N, C-alpha and C positions, 0 to 999 in steps of 0.2 A: 205561821212560820215567818220569821224575820227575813227581810230582803237580803241581809248580809249572808244568810245561809245559802240562799239561792245563787247569789252572785259568787260566793266562795266556791260552791260546787262547780259553777261554770268555769271559773278560773282554774280549778284543779283539772278539769277535763281538758281544757285548752292547753294547759301546761304539759299534761301527759302526752298529748298528740305532738306538741312541739318537741318534747324531749325525745320521743321515738323517732320523729322525722330527722332530728339531728343525729341520732345514733345511726340510722340507716344510711344517711348521706355522708356521714363522717364529718359533719359540721359541728364542731365543739361549741361554737358560740350559740347556735340555735339550741343545742342540747342544754347548755347552761341556762339559757333564757327560759326554757321549758321547766327546768327544775326550780328556778326562782319563782316563776309564775305559779307552779303547783304548790310550793311552800306558802306563798302569799295567800293562795286560795284556802289552804288549810287553816291559816290564822283567821282569815275573814269568816270562814265557816264557824270556827270556834267562838268568835265574838258574837255571831248571830245566835249561836246556841245559848250563850250566857244571857243574852238579851231575852230570849224566849223563857229561860228559867226565871229570870227576874220578873217578867210580866206575869208568869204563872203564879209565882209566890205572892205578888201583890194582889192578884185577882183572888187567890185563896184567902189572903188576910182580910180583904174587904168583905168576903162572903161569910165571915165568922159571925 
């Protein structure tokens, strides 16, 4: 598993917590920061997934 997938998942979780904390406290800035971090985590996770697929395809091709 690519490190970007792990880090992306961590950013998503952290962003979710921040977003909920902002909603609960009525702090729109914190809520927005949480949404932004969560979105960035999704992108990073997707990039890691693509890297994993490329590595798997290259490995498959080499083993032909």
